[in-house]
C-alpha positions, 0 to 999 in steps of 0.5 A: 592475659598474654605474655612474651615467649622470651619469658617462657616458664618464668614465674613471679609473685604479684601481691598474694598470687604467684604468676607463671607464663606458659606457651604465651599465657599467664597463669595465676594461682594463690600463694600457698599457706600452711593449713596447720597455721589455721589452728588456734592454740590454747596458751597455758599462760592464760593470755589469747593467741596472737595473729601473726602475718608472714609470707609478705602478709598473704599468710597468717598463724596464731602464736602464744606470746611469751610474756614474763613479769616481776612486780613487788617484792618481787613476785614472778610469772614465767613465760608460761604462766608459772607463778612464784615468789623469790626474795633474792637480793642480788643480780639474777639472770631473767632471760638468756638464750640456750643456743645464742641466736639474736645475741640478747640476755635480760637481768635484774638487780634486786635490793632489800627495799625493806631491810627489817622484813627482807623485802626485795625489790627490783632496782633496775633491769640490764638488757645486753643486746648485740654491743649494747648494755642498756640499763632501765632503773626503776627504784624511784619515781624517776625513770632512768636510762643508761646506754653503755654507761652513758645517761640518756633521756628516757626517750632515745632512738637509734638504728637498732632500738627505741626507748619511750616512757610514760612518765611511770614506766619506760618501754624498750622495743628491739624491732629486729627481734620484735622483743619489748621490755617494760620497767616501772617503779614497782616491776618489769615485763618481758614480751618475746615472740614465740616464732623467734624464741620457742624452746630457746630460753632459760632463766628465772623466766623459764622456757618460752615453749607453752609448757609450764612443766619445764619453767623451773629450769636449772642452769644445768638444764635440768628442771627443779621441782620448786621455781623458788629454788631454781631462781636462786641458781641464776644469780649473776655472781657465786657470791650471792647469798640464798634469800630466806625460804618462802613459807611452806605452811598455809598463809594465815588468814586475814582481811585483805580488802585491797586484794579483793579489788582484784576480784571485784566487779572493777576488773570484771571486764578483764577476768576472762581475758587475763587470769588474775589468780597469781596476782591475788595469790601475791597480794594475799602474801604481801598483806597476810604474811609480809603484813605490808598493805602498800606492797600489795599495791604493786600486785594490783598495779601489775594486774591493771597493767596486764589489762591495759595491755588487752585494751581494757581500761581499769582506773583502780587507784581512784577506787573508794575501796582502797580509800587512797592507799595506792594513790599516785602523785604526778609532778605539779604540771603533769596529771595522772591518767589510768588509761593513757597511751604508750607514747604521749603525743608531742609537737613532733608526733601527734599519732599515738597508740590507742590499742593499748592502755598504760597508766602515766603521767601526762600533760593535761587535756588540750596540751602537748608535750613539747618534744620527746626529750623535754618534760614541758607542756604547751597549748600550742605547737605552731612552731618550736624555736632553736632553744627547743622551746614552744613559740607563737607562730610568726614570732621571731628569734631575737638571737644575734647568731643565725641558726638552722631555726633562727625564725620561728615559723610553722614550717621550721618544725622538724622531726628526728632523722630530717636533714638540711643544708645551710651555708655549706653546713649540713644540719641533722635533727638527731634521732638519738638526742632529738637535737640539732647536730651539724657537721661540715658538708662531705664532698665527693673526691674529684679527679684533676680538671682537664686543660679545657676546664677549671675547678669551681665551687658549686653547691658547696663542693668543688667540681670541674666547669668549663672556661668562660666564653670571654677567653682570649684568642691566644688562649683559645688557640693554645687550648685547641692545639692541646686538644688535638694532641689529646686527640691524636696522642696514640695513632695507628699507621696502617703503612708501617704497621706500628704505633707512633706518637704525633707531636705537635707544636 
């Protein structure tokens, strides 16, 4: 392989190789990767390291995912796997950056879901990112989403983040920093990439650095011996009252059949992948100390959710050992699935993520969700009419007013982000509302047309077009004179060595 001497010593990348032109010959060598990246770390939170590609996919390294979760009344697992229970009834900082780099923080609002027993539960989670304040409510079976105070449908998309739902949980993804925040009706989960946030987080979720000894970090930067005491210091308001202390004495012994499910063969495929001790301890706390069997369902649910994240399906709610104690009832037109996709298939999007499982309320088998902004199921996706409802193929819309999708045809189906033009109006399938929005066409500014051109409308915008060949002889002669003036407007006279204007009448 040869190269031109004009690019001597030039170096460029091609695929996963670096090429250099030397003395007319091209030398090739593979992209160099750090040998230390082949070392697989041991993650103290018990999760398996994740393989992360870098250098345009030519190199790979292994990292420990920073995952913090809270569930029930509530129980916490910090980023590095430290477990504690905390009954605070206020607004708290879950995560914030020690040194601001990515402009993100995550907060939780707890409330007493059982005043008699001082049970505190997560009411909603607020994510502050850039100029956004995103509130994901989880205090009822109905998912609620707010962006900068405005109510949004559970499925929402813009250039900075996306929000999707499984019917039982809502998921916020921030692609730029590879962050994921999941909120369900009984808890939350925060996933941050180690390479982006290593050693730079604090709050109730602790420090993301694969070292559990410093996870009880206080706002002043020191480490508390008790994560429960530390958690109270992360209140967003100084008016928050400290919750009653966690019992220091051993938990009373009791029969907690629901908790034994976590240790049973039902979850055996998950035991070696996701440590279950903290979920089992939390479950026993709710049953034996708080004496609330139904609240213990949250611990089983949280553990099953972690298993689903590792592609391990556990249909635990239908276990005979629970006798329906943790049963979940979906809306009449939806069915409960223990191992559904994170994002349900729709008429606009038939591809789903089958690498992980998530329980939720989904459309029955052989049906589709009409769109991500509706809660309707349909057996056919031949087309979607202008009212957003499914139609049979070739069925016409009888609306007297033409619309972008006025004829129900298969090709009329569109996806978010698509644009089209009709009658000099631009229509767009909104990536935020997933509905059709319209606006007048934006035309470029043009200079005034010259004498030999006239202003015409072409493709909905004004432009300059030549005069018709039917122009009269008189008009043509006049135009020729004008053109001659323009061509000789400033001429150079060699004999007099000065510039002069030539006028013609």
